[in-house]
C-alpha positions in Angstrom: -7.0 -10.4 25.6 -5.7 -12.2 22.4 -4.0 -15.5 22.4 -2.0 -14.5 19.3 1.1 -12.9 20.8 2.5 -11.9 17.4 -0.5 -9.5 17.0 -0.1 -8.0 20.5 3.0 -6.1 19.5 1.4 -4.6 16.4 0.4 -0.9 16.1 -2.7 -2.1 14.3 -2.8 0.4 11.4 -3.2 -0.3 7.7 -2.7 2.9 5.8 -4.2 2.9 2.3 -3.1 5.6 0.0 -5.6 6.9 -2.5 -5.3 9.4 -5.3 -8.8 10.9 -4.6 -9.7 13.4 -2.0 -11.8 16.5 -1.2 -10.5 19.9 -2.2 -10.9 23.0 0.0 -14.1 23.9 -1.9 -15.6 20.5 -1.2 -15.1 19.1 -4.7 -13.4 15.8 -5.4 -9.9 16.0 -6.7 -8.2 13.1 -8.6 -4.5 12.6 -9.2 -3.1 12.2 -12.7 -4.3 8.6 -13.2 -3.5 5.3 -11.5 -6.8 5.3 -9.7 -7.9 2.1 -7.9 -11.3 1.9 -9.4 -12.7 -0.6 -6.9 -11.1 1.0 -3.8 -14.4 0.8 -1.7 -14.6 -2.9 -2.4 -11.0 -3.4 -1.3 -11.5 -1.3 1.8 -14.6 -3.3 2.8 -12.7 -6.5 2.2 -9.8 -5.3 4.4 -12.2 -4.2 7.2 -14.0 -7.6 7.1 -10.8 -9.6 7.2 -8.9 -7.4 9.6 -11.6 -6.3 11.9 -9.2 -5.7 14.8 -7.1 -3.3 12.7 -7.5 0.4 12.0 -7.9 0.9 8.2 -7.1 4.5 7.4 -7.5 5.9 3.9 -5.7 9.1 2.9 -4.6 11.0 -0.1 -1.1 12.0 1.0 -0.7 14.5 -1.8 -3.3 16.7 0.0 -1.4 16.7 3.3 1.7 18.5 4.6 4.9 16.4 4.7 5.0 16.3 8.5 1.5 14.8 8.6 2.4 12.3 5.9 5.5 11.3 7.9 3.5 10.8 11.1 0.9 8.7 9.3 3.5 6.5 7.7 5.5 6.2 11.0 2.4 5.0 12.8 1.4 2.3 10.2 2.2 -1.4 10.1 1.4 -1.6 6.4 1.1 1.0 3.7 -0.9 0.0 0.6 -1.1 2.1 -2.5 -0.8 2.5 -6.2 2.6 2.9 -7.7 3.5 6.6 -7.7 5.3 9.5 -5.9 3.4 9.2 -2.6 4.3 5.6 -2.1 7.8 6.2 -3.2 8.1 9.0 -0.7 6.5 6.9 2.1 9.1 4.2 1.4 11.8 6.6 2.6 10.1 6.9 6.0 9.5 3.1 6.6 11.4 0.9 9.0 12.0 -2.7 9.9 8.6 -3.3 11.5 6.7 -2.0 8.4 5.5 -3.3 5.1 4.7 -1.7 1.8 2.2 -3.3 -0.6 2.6 -1.6 -4.0 0.0 -2.0 -6.7 1.9 -1.8 -9.9 0.4 -0.9 -13.3 1.4 -3.1 -16.2 4.3 -0.8 -17.1 5.9 -0.8 -13.6 8.0 -1.2 -11.5 9.8 1.8 -10.1 12.3 1.9 -7.3 10.0 1.8 -4.3 11.0 -1.8 -3.5 14.7 -0.9 -3.3 14.0 2.1 -1.0 11.7 0.1 1.3 14.2 -2.8 1.6 17.1 -0.3 2.1 15.2 0.9 5.2 14.5 -2.7 6.4 10.8 -2.8 5.5 9.1 -5.7 3.8 7.8 -5.2 0.3 5.0 -7.0 -1.6 4.1 -6.2 -5.2 0.7 -6.7 -6.7 0.4 -6.4 -10.4 -2.8 -4.8 -11.7 -3.3 -6.4 -15.1 -6.2 -4.1 -15.8 -4.2 -0.9 -15.1 -3.3 -0.1 -18.7 -3.7 2.7 -21.1 -2.8 6.4 -20.7 -3.8 6.8 -17.0 -3.1 3.2 -15.8 -6.2 3.1 -13.6 -8.1 -0.1 -13.1 -9.7 -2.7 -10.8 -7.5 -4.6 -8.4 -8.3 -8.1 -7.1 -9.6 -7.4 -3.6 -8.9 -11.0 -2.5 -5.3 -10.6 -3.6 -4.9 -7.4 -1.6 -6.5 -8.8 1.5 -4.4 -12.0 1.3 -1.2 -10.0 0.8 -1.9 -7.7 3.7 -2.9 -10.6 6.0 0.2 -12.5 5.0 2.4 -9.5 5.7 0.9 -9.2 9.2 1.4 -12.9 9.9 5.0 -13.6 8.8 8.1 -12.2 10.5 10.6 -10.2 8.4 13.2 -13.0 8.6 11.2 -15.3 6.2 10.3 -12.5 3.8 12.5 -12.9 0.7 10.9 -11.0 -2.1 13.6 -9.9 -4.5 13.1 -6.5 -6.1 14.4 -7.7 -9.4 12.1 -10.7 -9.7 8.6 -9.2 -9.6 6.4 -11.6 -11.5 4.1 -10.5 -14.3 5.8 -7.2 -15.1 6.0 -6.4 -18.8 6.5 -3.4 -20.9 3.7 -4.2 -23.3 
């Protein structure tokens, strides 16, 4: 039994969206860019820091919408690279959930507004190395872990991220 009562009410799942997966023939499929190149390092860091949490990695683009919805509905936190899957997930979030969006240098989109409209918390992480045609790159694993841990610790009432004031976003 844990002495931390705030964690006792948590579902315990951190859902990490990836754009890689296995095709029906066993090959590896990759989305059209925006790959987190150090995903394994980030996953290991999350598992080490949040050892009492389930860390589930999935490529939502390879799953039926109903399964995507059920996965999102069961997660405390959804982490992923900016794109259609995370945007879609933001429509299914609620007040007890958080989205951590990794934004390429040419972001952001409107995932923040959708998540906040549904009552969810939203944290952006700017990937400064995610440039070029496919906007793939390495993301600071410590920043991801700190952001996820922070989102699990703080109640929604003190979360004040403004969608219009995401630091570090440029068009160049």
